[in-house]
C-alpha positions in Angstrom: -0.5 -87.7 2.7 0.4 -88.7 6.3 3.9 -89.9 5.4 4.5 -86.8 3.3 3.5 -84.5 6.1 6.1 -86.1 8.3 8.8 -85.5 5.7 8.0 -81.9 5.3 7.0 -80.8 8.8 9.3 -78.0 9.8 12.3 -79.1 11.7 12.8 -77.7 15.2 15.4 -78.5 17.9 15.5 -77.7 21.6 18.5 -75.5 20.9 16.5 -73.4 18.4 13.7 -73.1 20.9 16.1 -71.8 23.6 17.6 -69.3 21.2 14.2 -68.1 20.3 13.6 -67.2 23.9 16.7 -65.0 24.2 16.0 -61.4 25.4 15.0 -59.1 22.6 17.0 -56.3 24.1 20.2 -58.2 23.6 19.3 -58.9 20.0 18.6 -55.2 19.4 21.9 -54.3 21.0 23.8 -56.8 18.7 22.0 -55.5 15.6 22.8 -51.9 16.5 26.4 -52.7 17.0 26.5 -54.5 13.6 24.9 -51.5 11.9 27.5 -49.2 13.4 30.3 -51.4 12.3 28.8 -51.6 8.8 28.6 -47.8 8.6 32.2 -47.5 9.7 33.3 -49.9 7.0 31.3 -48.0 4.4 32.9 -44.7 5.4 36.4 -46.3 5.2 35.6 -47.6 1.8 34.4 -44.2 0.5 37.6 -42.6 1.9 39.7 -45.2 0.2 37.9 -44.7 -3.1 38.4 -40.9 -2.8 42.1 -41.4 -2.1 42.5 -43.7 -5.1 40.8 -41.2 -7.4 43.2 -38.5 -6.3 46.2 -40.8 -6.8 45.0 -41.8 -10.3 44.5 -38.2 -11.3 47.9 -37.1 -10.0 49.5 -40.1 -11.8 47.8 -39.2 -15.0 49.0 -35.6 -14.9 52.5 -36.6 -14.0 52.6 -39.1 -16.8 51.5 -36.4 -19.3 54.2 -34.0 -18.0 57.0 -36.5 -17.6 59.7 -36.3 -20.4 60.2 -40.0 -20.2 56.5 -40.9 -20.3 53.9 -40.5 -23.0 50.1 -39.9 -22.8 49.7 -43.5 -23.9 51.8 -44.8 -21.0 50.0 -42.7 -18.5 46.6 -43.9 -19.7 47.7 -47.5 -19.6 49.0 -47.1 -16.0 45.8 -45.5 -14.9 43.7 -48.2 -16.6 45.7 -50.9 -14.9 45.3 -49.4 -11.4 41.5 -48.8 -11.9 41.0 -52.4 -13.1 42.6 -53.7 -9.9 40.4 -51.6 -7.7 37.3 -52.6 -9.6 38.0 -56.3 -8.9 38.4 -55.5 -5.2 35.2 -53.5 -5.1 33.2 -56.5 -6.4 34.4 -58.5 -3.4 33.7 -55.8 -0.8 30.9 -56.0 1.7 29.2 -52.9 0.3 29.0 -53.1 -3.5 27.9 -50.0 -5.3 24.6 -50.1 -7.3 26.5 -50.0 -10.6 28.7 -53.0 -9.5 25.6 -54.9 -8.4 23.7 -54.3 -11.7 26.7 -55.3 -13.9 27.1 -58.7 -12.2 25.2 -61.8 -13.3 23.2 -62.6 -10.3 21.6 -66.0 -10.9 22.8 -68.6 -8.4 21.0 -71.4 -10.2 22.0 -71.2 -13.8 25.5 -72.0 -15.0 27.7 -69.5 -16.8 30.5 -71.4 -18.5 31.7 -68.4 -20.4 33.3 -66.9 -17.2 34.8 -70.1 -15.9 38.6 -70.7 -16.1 40.9 -73.5 -15.0 39.9 -77.2 -14.6 36.3 -78.1 -14.9 34.4 -78.2 -11.6 33.9 -81.9 -12.0 37.7 -82.2 -11.5 37.6 -80.2 -8.3 36.8 -81.4 -4.8 34.8 -79.9 -2.0 36.9 -79.1 1.1 35.3 -77.6 4.3 36.7 -74.2 5.1 34.3 -72.5 7.6 31.2 -73.0 9.7 28.8 -70.2 10.6 26.7 -70.5 13.7 24.7 -68.1 15.9 21.0 -67.2 16.2 20.2 -68.8 12.8 17.9 -71.6 11.6 18.6 -71.4 7.8 16.1 -73.0 5.5 17.9 -71.6 2.4 21.1 -69.8 1.5 21.6 -67.7 -1.7 24.6 -65.9 -3.1 24.0 -62.5 -4.8 27.1 -63.2 -7.0 28.4 -59.8 -6.0 29.9 -60.3 -2.6 27.0 -61.2 -0.3 25.2 -64.3 0.8 21.7 -64.3 2.2 20.3 -66.9 4.7 16.6 -67.2 5.4 15.9 -68.2 9.0 12.1 -69.0 9.0 9.8 -68.2 11.9 12.3 -69.6 14.5 14.4 -66.5 14.4 12.3 -64.2 12.1 15.4 -62.9 10.3 17.4 -62.8 7.2 21.1 -62.8 7.9 23.6 -61.5 5.3 27.3 -62.5 5.1 30.4 -61.4 3.3 31.1 -64.0 0.7 34.9 -63.8 1.2 35.3 -63.3 4.9 32.1 -65.0 6.1 31.5 -62.1 8.4 27.9 -61.3 9.4 27.1 -58.0 7.7 23.5 -57.5 8.8 20.5 -59.1 10.5 17.3 -58.0 8.8 14.1 -58.6 10.8 11.1 -59.9 9.0 8.7 -57.5 10.7 7.0 -55.0 8.3 4.2 -52.5 8.6 2.0 -53.5 5.7 0.2 -50.2 5.7 3.5 -48.4 4.9 3.9 -50.6 1.8 0.5 -49.6 0.4 -1.8 -52.3 2.0 -4.5 -50.0 3.5 -6.0 -51.2 6.8 -3.2 -53.6 7.5 -0.9 -53.6 10.6 2.6 -54.4 11.6 3.2 -58.2 11.2 6.0 -60.7 11.2 6.9 -63.1 8.4 8.9 -66.3 8.1 11.7 -66.0 5.5 12.0 -69.3 3.6 13.6 -68.9 0.1 15.3 -66.1 -1.9 16.0 -65.1 -5.5 18.2 -62.4 -6.9 16.7 -59.8 -9.3 17.9 -59.8 -12.9 19.8 -56.5 -12.4 21.5 -57.8 -9.2 20.2 -55.0 -7.1 17.5 -56.8 -5.1 16.8 -60.0 -3.3 13.3 -61.3 -3.2 12.5 -63.3 -0.1 9.3 -65.5 0.3 7.5 -65.5 3.7 6.1 -68.9 4.6 3.4 -67.3 6.7 2.5 -64.0 8.3 2.0 -63.6 12.1 0.0 -60.7 13.7 -3.3 -58.9 13.5 -5.5 -60.1 10.7 -3.5 -63.3 10.1 -5.1 -65.9 12.3 -4.7 -68.9 9.9 -1.0 -69.5 9.4 0.3 -72.1 7.0 1.3 -75.7 7.5 2.8 -78.1 5.1 -0.1 -80.6 5.6 -2.8 -78.3 4.2 -4.4 -77.5 0.9 -6.4 -74.8 -0.9 -9.6 -75.5 1.0 -8.0 -75.0 4.4 -8.4 -71.3 4.5 -4.7 -70.5 5.1 -4.0 -66.8 4.9 -2.2 -65.5 1.8 1.3 -64.4 2.4 4.0 -62.1 0.9 7.3 -61.7 -0.8 9.7 -59.0 0.4 12.1 -57.2 -1.9 15.3 -56.4 -0.1 17.8 -53.9 -1.4 21.2 -55.6 -1.7 23.2 -52.4 -1.4 21.2 -51.0 1.6 20.1 -54.3 3.2 16.6 -53.2 4.0 13.1 -54.1 2.9 11.9 -51.8 0.1 8.8 -53.5 -1.3 6.2 -56.0 -0.2 4.2 -58.1 -2.7 1.1 -60.2 -1.9 1.1 -63.7 -3.3 -0.6 -67.1 -2.4 -0.7 -69.3 0.6 2.7 -70.6 1.9 5.0 -69.3 -0.8 8.2 -71.3 -0.9 10.5 -71.2 -3.9 10.8 -68.2 -6.2 12.8 -67.3 -9.3 13.3 -64.2 -11.5 13.3 -64.2 -15.3 16.6 -63.2 -16.9 15.0 -60.4 -18.9 13.9 -58.8 -15.6 10.2 -58.9 -16.4 8.7 -61.4 -14.0 9.1 -63.0 -10.6 7.6 -66.5 -10.2 6.6 -67.8 -6.8 5.4 -71.4 -6.0 2.6 -71.4 -3.4 2.7 -74.7 -1.5 -0.8 -74.6 0.1 -2.8 -72.8 -2.5 -1.3 -75.2 -5.1 -0.5 -72.5 -7.7 2.2 -70.3 -9.1 2.1 -66.5 -8.7 3.5 -64.5 -11.6 4.5 -61.1 -10.5 5.2 -58.2 -12.9 8.4 -56.7 -11.5 7.9 -53.2 -12.8 4.4 -53.1 -11.3 5.3 -54.8 -8.1 2.3 -57.0 -8.0 0.9 -60.3 -9.0 -0.6 -60.3 -12.5 -1.4 -63.9 -13.1 -1.9 -67.2 -11.2 -1.4 -70.6 -12.7 -3.0 -73.6 -10.9 -0.6 -76.6 -11.0 -2.0 -79.0 -8.4 -0.6 -80.4 -5.1 2.6 -79.0 -3.7 4.5 -76.9 -6.2 8.1 -76.3 -5.1 11.2 -75.7 -7.2 11.3 -73.3 -10.2 13.8 -73.0 -13.0 13.7 -70.5 -16.0 15.5 -70.8 -19.2 18.1 -68.2 -20.3 15.7 -66.6 -22.9 12.9 -66.1 -20.4 10.7 -68.3 -22.6 9.7 -71.1 -20.3 9.5 -71.6 -16.6 9.6 -75.1 -15.1 8.0 -76.0 -11.8 8.5 -79.2 -9.8 5.1 -80.3 -8.5 5.8 -82.7 -5.7 2.4 -84.2 -5.5 2.3 -85.2 -9.2 5.6 -86.8 -10.1 5.7 -84.4 -13.0 7.2 -81.0 -13.9 4.9 -78.2 -15.1 6.0 -75.9 -17.9 4.6 -72.4 -18.2 5.2 -70.5 -21.5 5.8 -67.0 -20.3 4.6 -65.2 -23.4 1.0 -66.2 -22.7 1.2 -68.3 -19.5 0.1 -71.5 -21.4 0.6 -74.6 -19.2 1.8 -78.0 -20.2 3.8 -80.9 -18.6 6.9 -83.1 -18.6 5.3 -86.3 -17.2 6.7 -89.2 -15.2 9.9 -87.6 -14.0 9.9 -89.4 -10.7 8.7 -89.4 -7.1 8.3 -85.9 -5.7 10.4 -83.6 -8.0 11.5 -80.8 -5.6 14.3 -78.6 -6.9 15.1 -77.7 -10.5 18.1 -76.3 -12.4 18.5 -75.6 -16.1 21.8 -75.8 -17.9 23.2 -72.5 -19.4 22.5 -73.8 -22.9 18.9 -74.6 -22.1 19.4 -78.2 -23.2 19.2 -80.0 -19.8 16.9 -79.8 -16.8 17.9 -81.4 -13.5 15.4 -82.3 -10.8 15.9 -83.7 -7.3 13.5 -86.5 -6.5 12.9 -86.1 -2.8 11.3 -89.5 -2.1 13.6 -91.4 -4.4 16.7 -89.7 -3.0 17.8 -89.2 -6.6 18.5 -86.6 -9.3 17.0 -86.9 -12.8 18.5 -85.4 -15.9 15.8 -84.4 -18.5 16.5 -83.7 -22.1 14.4 -80.6 -22.9 14.4 -81.3 -26.6 12.6 -84.6 -26.1 11.1 -83.7 -22.7 12.1 -87.0 -21.3 14.3 -88.4 -18.5 17.6 -89.7 -19.9 19.5 -90.5 -16.7 19.0 -90.8 -13.0 21.4 -91.2 -10.1 21.0 -92.0 -6.5 22.1 -89.0 -4.4 21.2 -89.8 -0.8 18.3 -90.0 1.6 15.8 -87.2 0.9 17.6 -85.2 -1.8 16.4 -81.7 -1.5 18.0 -78.5 -2.9 20.9 -78.5 -5.4 23.0 -76.0 -7.4 24.9 -76.1 -10.7 28.5 -75.1 -10.8 29.0 -72.0 -13.0 30.6 -74.2 -15.7 27.7 -76.7 -15.8 30.2 -79.6 -15.3 28.9 -80.6 -11.9 26.1 -80.1 -9.5 25.9 -80.4 -5.7 22.9 -81.8 -3.9 22.0 -81.8 -0.2 20.7 -85.1 1.3 18.5 -84.0 4.2 18.2 -87.2 6.2 21.7 -88.4 5.4 23.5 -85.2 6.5 25.6 -85.2 3.3 26.2 -83.3 0.1 26.7 -85.2 -3.1 28.7 -83.8 -6.0 27.6 -85.2 -9.3 29.3 -85.0 -12.7 26.6 -83.8 -15.2 28.0 -85.5 -18.3 27.3 -89.0 -17.0 25.4 -88.3 -13.8 27.9 -90.1 -11.6 28.4 -89.2 -7.9 32.1 -88.2 -7.8 32.2 -87.0 -4.1 30.2 -87.1 -1.0 30.9 -84.9 2.1 29.5 -84.9 5.6 27.5 -81.9 6.9 25.8 -80.9 10.1 22.3 -82.1 10.8 19.6 -81.6 8.1 21.3 -79.8 5.2 18.4 -78.2 3.3 19.7 -75.3 1.2 22.7 -74.7 -1.0 24.3 -72.1 -3.2 27.5 -71.7 -5.3 29.3 -68.3 -5.0 31.1 -68.0 -8.4 33.8 -65.4 -7.4 35.1 -67.4 -4.5 34.3 -70.8 -5.8 32.6 -71.8 -2.6 29.6 -73.9 -1.9 27.4 -72.7 1.0 25.2 -75.3 2.7 22.3 -74.2 5.0 21.8 -76.8 7.8 18.4 -76.4 9.3 19.7 -77.5 12.7 21.4 -74.1 13.1 24.5 -73.6 11.0 25.9 -72.7 7.6 28.9 -74.8 6.3 31.2 -73.3 3.6 33.1 -75.6 1.3 35.9 -74.6 -1.2 35.6 -76.1 -4.6 39.3 -76.6 -5.3 
């Protein structure tokens, strides 16, 4: 495992180390200023909504009284105005809870029913913006309702949240929590290390895995080189409210939780625990782990079908993909997929499963009817995370050691475009409303590409 440990050892630059040493008072001042600005925008949005409601009511009354208008005309005008405002509200930095819950949140699964225009395989990625600052993003995930979350590990101990349209930083959420306040008796205030994120089925929450905990009672932090016998402390997943941008729940899972995914029916959250070599199955309603499935060395990516029937887990030490039947947690396998299957995506029709093969620098296409690999394509050196476009026609893969993103046409698994990125691209998400691809570069930036 010596070679593998080098591949997965957490990346750190001198620039990140110097940012980590920045005065905490300055950070608190910047966070306070951002919070004040966010409150100001919310008040303006509420005022605008109230003004619009008054205008619509007046227009409706006027239409009913007007000799040239009819009730039908007034209703049509009101409906048209309200529809335009609703579209704007979805794109605003502060979506209402109702807007959040009515939006399909999954950044991993395609949704071809809402796609219009040319297929994504006919579009090309064009760079439009780069975000920098006190960030070290390991992953980046769109909520699909106007916000994008970046998880900055233990190097900054933060989750940063951005406006999907303007790229503006909306909030910096610290990873410090008082575990006793979340029901863990006898625990203290500790820090985490945000690594990956997944949107809840109702679009109201973001679940964020914490690589390790740091503080009283947590003397054995995680490391990618270790296994179940190492005694690494168990860690936690935070549930962050998307409307309020604050931690609302803390859930205990295994050692070094990495990837996580929610079932479309809203029942379960699944978490892959890298060092304890298992998968935590969390009952969302209960807010706690209810089952653990052992899968062997180094589970990573998770994909769940649209019917919440099966969960697929890339087990990087096995060369295979585990399949968990969610009705009874029965485990079986898709064997011989390739070297180090890392990240998984399922097509919207549940026919195809895509897996990045980290060591091969490739992507495999698996037929889920025959449970066999039907095609493979070379992506780039150390292919890591990927994302399906909402129409399923293409997928984008980050190549960690090559500093590129490959765009692959899914019908024939051909690389149709390759774009350069900043050093060490590691996370990726597709924001459907803006048709943008966000790439987390572990060296300290987020690059945004327009799919146009």
